[in-house]
C-alpha positions, 0 to 999 in steps of 0.5 A: 477549536480543532477541525475534523477530517471527514473520513469519507475522503479516504479511498485506500481501503476500497482500492486494496479491496479490489485486488482479491483474486476471485474464482468462478468455475466456467466451462473451458474456453481456451485450447491452451491452459484454462486458468479462467476456471479458477480466476474469472471474476466477471465471466470475461471469456473474450480476449480484449486489448488490455494485455496487449496494451499493458507494459511490464512496468504496469504488470509489476505495479499491479502485482505488487499492489495485489500482494497487499491482500495476501500473507506470505504463505498465500502469495509470494512475489519475487521481482527484478527489473527483468522478471517477476515470479508469482506463486499463489497457493490454493489457500490464497485463492480460496481467501476470496473465492468459494471453490467446490471440492471439484474445483479444488481437485482440478486446481491441484491436478493442474497446478499442485498446491500452488499456481506458479507464474512468470512474467518478463518484458516483451517489446512494449508489453510482457510475456506470461507463463504458467507452470501446469501439468509439469511444464511451463506454458505460455499464456495467450492474450486471453489468458493474460486478460483473465488473470489481469481482470481477476487481480485488478477487478477494474477498481484501479486505473494505474497512474503513469510513473511510479516504477522506481528502480531502487524499490524493485524487490524491496520489502516495502515496494507494495506499500510505496506503490500503494501510496504513490497510486493514491497520490500520497507519496512521490519519488525523488525523481521519475525513476527513484524513490530513495527508500532508505532516505530519512523522513523530514518534518516537512515530508511528514507534513506533506504526506499526512496532508495528502493522506487526509484528503486536504486541499490548500485552496479549500482548507487554508485560512491563515499562516502557521504560528511557526516563524521559519516558514516564510520561504518554505513551499509547504508552508500552507500545508503546515498551517492547515495541519496546525489548524487541525491539531495534527502537529501539536508535538512540534511545539517550538517557535520554529517548525524546522521542515528540513530536520529529520522527524523522530519516531515518536513525533511521527507516531504522534502525528500519525495517531492524530490523523486517525483521530481527526478522521473520526477513527474511534480511538476510544475503542482501541487499546493504547497499551504501550508495552515497549520497554523504552517507554520511559524515554518517550515524551509524555504526549507520545506514549498513548499515540505509540501504544495505539499504533502498536495495538493496531499492528501498525508499528512493532519496534525491534527487540521490544523497544521503539527507539522513540528518539531515532529517525525513520526511513521513507520505506518504513514510513510508507509501511506505517502510513499504509497500515494506518490508512488501511486500519481507518478504512476497515472501520468504515 
């Protein structure tokens, strides 16, 4: 009998829910630019040491995570190793806030249609500037603290590491950072991620294992039925996933952990994770509209359709390319969107 993963182990949706910029109009408390009147979630008016102790790498990680809460028209983020440019529209600000007509008027007087900010390394911390009343102005520590508190909301204690130099400015950087911060994915080194590297069966198993909140000590019962896992370090993880019925698509005598996984295999395993987490797949459409459906294994057609209807996968040119492989960056996005979909149902 297949086991069921308790969905309560998932905290990823709660994590991203804390990154909405909130607004709460307050009286002016700064002699310089008063952003606290627009981004001030907890009546924090006294400067703390948060900004002083936060590195450029930390503000980078915080901002790319915050980007997950917005569409491109609401928030744009351009990152390099030496600078970060942020643009937050009034529409984006109001997404998590109730601004009065007066608040909106004051916002436009200070910032125009969007608030623009720049961040750069400065010693062990960072420098922040905001464009207001036609010129760039430096934020003091109090202003930086207000901004940091508003987008972080104290829900995330950043892990050390995760500043991957090969994903800065990459289209998947937010998804990669999200999975790193939730202990689901690791880099290929302390400073690299290899976003364009192919995902192997073993890597897929490890990431699905962590995403399900599983534990080798608690969940392992017996070896997997695959015959080629004797010396494979993740053998127990594979055995546990087999017990849960998540990797039935790999139905050969061998698991072949170092073989690149195909897109349809990935879709089957990912959809199986959703079902094991007690996501109500019965209420979701499994209509598969990809034009290359006839090239898919029978067992994967509905799994691919489910992920397509949930907006997790979209293919290219109407095709899914089921026999193709996928990159680490592509799977980071797919797994992130899958977990966010599961979290929204709770």
